[in-house]
TITIDREN-615163 format. One line per 5 residues: number of its first residue (from 1); their letters; for each residue x, y, z of C-alpha. Coordinates in nm, 3 decimals, decimal comma. Example, Ala and Ser with C-alpha at 12.3 -4.5 7.8 and 13.67 -1.06 7.14 Angstrom:
BEGIN
1> as> 1,230:-0,450:0,780 | 1,367:-0,106:0,714
This chain:
BEGIN
1> mtatn> 2,188:-2,467:-1,323 | 2,197:-2,074:-1,185 | 2,034:-1,983:-0,883 | 1,793:-1,741:-0,915 | 1,748:-1,473:-0,633
6> hrtrl> 1,340:-1,518:-0,511 | 1,308:-1,177:-0,363 | 1,541:-0,994:-0,634 | 1,306:-1,081:-0,879 | 0,973:-1,041:-0,687
11> dgvvk> 1,128:-0,661:-0,600 | 1,091:-0,647:-0,960 | 0,768:-0,804:-1,022 | 0,573:-0,582:-0,684 | 0,762:-0,274:-0,813
16> aavmq> 0,655:-0,281:-1,195 | 0,287:-0,357:-1,083 | 0,270:-0,059:-0,850 | 0,429:0,129:-1,103 | 0,216:-0,019:-1,410
21> tgfge> -0,082:0,181:-1,207 | 0,068:0,463:-1,034 | -0,012:0,732:-1,237 | 0,357:0,865:-1,166 | 0,247:0,869:-0,802
26> sfgyy> 0,500:0,857:-0,582 | 0,515:0,538:-0,386 | 0,741:0,302:-0,167 | 0,714:-0,097:-0,162 | 0,873:-0,381:-0,012
31> vecsi> 0,910:-0,741:-0,015 | 0,996:-0,946:0,208 | 0,995:-1,336:0,296 | 0,874:-1,424:0,603 | 0,697:-1,744:0,803
36> mptpq> 0,362:-1,638:1,005 | 0,113:-1,787:1,213 | -0,162:-1,960:1,001 | -0,419:-2,222:1,125 | -0,159:-2,478:1,024
41> glqpg> 0,133:-2,372:1,231 | 0,448:-2,177:1,108 | 0,458:-2,148:0,719 | 0,652:-1,998:0,503 | 0,526:-1,668:0,341
46> wligv> 0,608:-1,383:0,178 | 0,515:-0,983:0,305 | 0,417:-0,738:0,069 | 0,366:-0,366:0,156 | 0,274:-0,069:-0,083
51> sirdg> 0,265:0,293:0,139 | 0,153:0,616:-0,111 | 0,230:1,013:0,036 | -0,088:1,174:0,204 | -0,032:1,537:0,016
56> ladep> -0,213:1,734:0,271 | -0,089:1,557:0,560 | 0,249:1,465:0,404 | 0,224:1,184:0,556 | 0,280:0,862:0,427
61> ialaa> 0,014:0,637:0,392 | 0,121:0,236:0,422 | -0,064:-0,086:0,416 | 0,145:-0,456:0,385 | -0,053:-0,744:0,349
66> plpgl> 0,074:-1,181:0,378 | 0,090:-1,380:0,091 | 0,075:-1,700:0,204 | 0,311:-1,997:0,038 | 0,668:-2,090:-0,008
71> lppdd> 0,686:-1,931:-0,376 | 0,338:-1,776:-0,481 | 0,304:-1,746:-0,874 | 0,403:-1,360:-0,984 | 0,041:-1,288:-1,053
76> qfrtm> -0,079:-1,279:-0,684 | 0,218:-1,083:-0,598 | 0,070:-0,830:-0,894 | -0,286:-0,829:-0,750 | -0,183:-0,803:-0,372
81> aqall> 0,076:-0,518:-0,490 | -0,187:-0,322:-0,766 | -0,456:-0,392:-0,452 | -0,284:-0,224:-0,181 | -0,217:0,056:-0,394
86> sqcrd> -0,526:0,067:-0,449 | -0,617:0,051:-0,042 | -0,407:0,281:0,006 | -0,539:0,562:-0,227 | -0,860:0,521:-0,102
91> erdrr> -0,764:0,605:0,240 | -0,571:0,891:0,147 | -0,924:0,991:-0,020 | -1,089:0,926:0,280 | -0,866:1,124:0,478
96> naaav> -0,879:1,377:0,223 | -1,215:1,456:0,263 | -1,251:1,414:0,589 | -0,979:1,705:0,665 | -1,187:1,900:0,354
101> egadk> -1,452:1,845:0,568 | -1,325:2,018:0,920 | -1,211:2,243:0,685 | -1,560:2,371:0,569 | -1,698:2,302:0,926
106> elkai> -1,460:2,567:1,093 | -1,450:2,828:0,822 | -1,861:2,844:0,838 | -1,825:2,867:1,236 | -1,623:3,180:1,143
111> tegrr> -1,751:3,334:0,857 | -2,100:3,307:1,123 | -1,874:3,434:1,400 | -1,877:3,751:1,184 | -2,198:3,840:1,110
């Protein structure tokens, strides 16, 4: 029987999931095995992280979430990675909208001051 490096395999699962929905975006990701607190005490689990770049601020937007269990099914890793990517995009869109709104207000104040 061959030993399996689950972390390396799951790293590939998460990378493929993000690439599938990443649409050519620059992204980062990680998968780490961890011991995490639960209502039942300390339990094995996984921590999944995904990050993208905020184009306006040129800063990363990163989110992470735990996935409890010794070895959850691959589909749970895929679903979590895609959900984190979606949440990162939502945060980027929120930040960009706020930046544009702020710039619009500043431009309006400048132009009104010239009249």
